[in-house]
C-alpha positions in Angstrom: 30.5 -5.7 78.1 33.3 -5.6 75.6 33.4 -6.9 72.0 35.8 -9.6 73.2 33.7 -10.6 75.9 30.6 -10.6 73.6 32.5 -12.7 71.1 33.3 -15.5 73.8 30.0 -15.4 75.3 28.5 -15.9 71.7 31.2 -18.6 71.0 29.8 -20.6 74.0 26.7 -20.8 72.5 28.2 -22.9 69.8 28.3 -25.7 72.5 25.3 -24.8 74.7 22.8 -24.9 71.8 23.6 -28.5 70.5 23.7 -29.6 74.3 20.2 -28.1 75.0 18.8 -29.8 71.8 19.7 -33.3 73.4 18.6 -32.3 77.0 15.3 -33.2 78.1 12.8 -30.4 77.9 10.0 -32.0 79.7 8.8 -35.3 81.0 5.5 -36.5 80.0 3.5 -39.5 81.1 -0.2 -40.9 80.5 -0.7 -42.0 83.9 1.2 -41.6 87.3 1.9 -45.1 87.7 3.7 -45.4 84.3 7.1 -43.9 83.8 7.7 -40.5 82.5 9.2 -40.2 78.9 11.6 -37.6 78.5 11.4 -35.4 75.4 14.0 -33.3 74.0 14.1 -31.0 70.8 15.8 -34.0 69.0 13.6 -36.6 70.2 10.5 -34.4 69.6 11.8 -33.7 66.0 12.4 -37.5 65.3 8.9 -38.3 66.5 7.4 -35.5 64.3 9.2 -36.4 61.2 7.5 -39.7 60.9 4.0 -38.2 61.1 4.0 -34.4 60.4 7.4 -33.7 58.2 6.2 -30.1 57.6 5.8 -29.2 61.1 9.1 -31.2 61.9 10.6 -29.0 59.4 9.2 -25.9 60.8 10.4 -26.7 64.4 13.8 -27.7 63.1 14.1 -24.1 61.4 13.0 -22.4 64.8 14.9 -24.6 67.1 18.1 -25.5 65.3 18.7 -23.6 62.2 17.6 -20.0 63.4 19.8 -20.0 66.6 23.0 -21.5 64.9 22.7 -19.1 61.9 22.5 -16.3 64.4 25.2 -17.6 66.4 27.5 -17.9 63.3 26.2 -14.5 62.2 27.1 -12.7 65.4 30.6 -14.4 65.0 31.3 -12.7 61.7 30.1 -9.4 63.2 32.3 -9.6 66.2 35.2 -10.5 64.0 34.4 -7.4 62.0 33.8 -9.5 58.7 30.1 -8.7 58.2 28.7 -5.9 60.3 25.8 -5.7 57.9 24.6 -9.0 59.2 23.6 -7.6 62.5 19.9 -6.9 61.9 19.6 -10.3 60.3 21.0 -12.0 63.2 18.4 -10.1 65.5 15.5 -11.1 63.4 16.7 -14.9 63.5 16.7 -14.7 67.2 13.2 -13.8 67.3 12.4 -16.8 65.4 14.0 -18.8 67.8 11.8 -17.4 70.4 9.0 -19.0 68.7 9.9 -22.4 69.5 10.0 -21.6 73.3 6.5 -20.4 72.9 5.4 -23.7 71.2 6.8 -25.7 74.0 5.3 -23.6 76.6 1.9 -23.9 74.8 2.3 -27.7 74.6 3.0 -27.9 78.4 -0.1 -25.3 79.1 -2.3 -27.5 76.9 -1.3 -30.9 78.1 -1.7 -29.8 82.0 -5.3 -28.1 81.1 -6.5 -31.4 79.5 -5.5 -33.4 82.7 -5.3 -36.7 80.9 -1.6 -37.3 81.4 1.3 -35.6 83.5 3.8 -33.4 82.0 6.7 -31.7 83.9 9.5 -29.3 82.8 13.0 -30.5 82.9 16.4 -28.8 83.0 16.9 -28.9 79.3 14.0 -26.4 78.7 15.7 -24.0 81.1 19.0 -24.4 79.5 17.5 -24.1 75.9 15.4 -20.9 77.1 18.8 -19.4 78.7 20.6 -20.0 75.3 17.9 -18.2 73.4 17.7 -15.3 76.0 21.5 -15.0 76.1 21.7 -15.0 72.3 19.0 -12.1 72.4 20.9 -10.1 74.8 24.4 -10.8 73.0 22.9 -9.3 69.7 21.3 -6.4 71.7 24.6 -5.5 73.4 26.6 -6.1 70.1 24.4 -3.6 68.3 24.9 -1.0 71.3 28.5 -1.7 71.1 28.7 -1.0 67.4 26.8 2.2 67.6 28.9 3.9 70.1 
């Protein structure tokens, strides 16, 4: 992939990340006869902020700040403005994967307890795809810059 294609793929993440934050990650319900509530990154942060502000801040860093900082950093790298930011961008991408792990852990625990019902939604796949695409873009960018 050329540097230009990597630049445009990375630029697309500026739109896709915010979309994935508002998209439903999962549907959760206490009993099958009641409706399933859709939970997104933003609705989860909003709920957490009232009860667990420190946890909300951590999730905000992992889910919102780290991916966008990495995306903007890679834009600067692709533009030739700050090639020294590439190692930092790679580290930020790993932080974003922590959020995917937390969501997967939540789903596993909720299903294991068996009290309610939890189903994954399309936003989880979009958010995961954005994180993985960002990791691939940074890896390919590093390879492109080396040789």
